[in-house]
N, C-alpha and C positions, 0 to 999 in steps of 0.2 A: 272932425277931419281935420279941422285945422290945426292938433295937436296932432295929429298922426304923418302930417305935409310938416314942419320943424320937424320932426324926429326924423322924414325920410332925408330931408335936407343935411338934415346935422349930419346922417350914417352918412350920406354922399361926399360931404366936406371930409367925414373923419378918414374912407377908403381914400382919397385921394393926397391928403397929409401920408397914410401907409406907403403910398405908389412916389410921392417925393421923398419920402423914408430911405424906400429902395432905389430910387436912383444916383441917391449917394454912392462916389465912388469911393470912401474908406468907410463904408456900414461891413459891419463882421459876419462871418458866414450868421451867427446866431441870433444876432439882430435883426439881418435879412427873415430870418426864418418865423419870427418873433413879428417880424411889421406885417409878414406874408399872412399869416394866422390870423393878425388884426385887418389886417383889410380884406381878406375874405369875408371876416365874421358879419362886419359891416356889409358888407355890399348882399349878404345872402340877407340881410335879417331886411335890410332897404328895398331887396328884391321879393319878402312876405308882406311886407306893406303894401307896394302896389299890385301884388296879386290880391287882397284882402280889398284895396280901394276897385280894384275892376267887378269882380265879386260886387261888389256894392253897388255899380255901373251898372253890370247887366243886372240884378234883382229890381230896380228901379224901373228901367226898361220894361222889366215884362210884369210890371206892375199895370 
């Protein structure tokens, strides 16, 4: 689980970096799209890790 937490934190941090890139007023449209895609991918993967953790907790409580 510690590895998953680390991955979750890393993915959130990467999503934040993508957001910072998007906030740059000098960014090109092409780079904006790339940053958006990368950020959304990181957020979706973080969400999956979170959902898996919630399922594990639910299963432990049900035992």
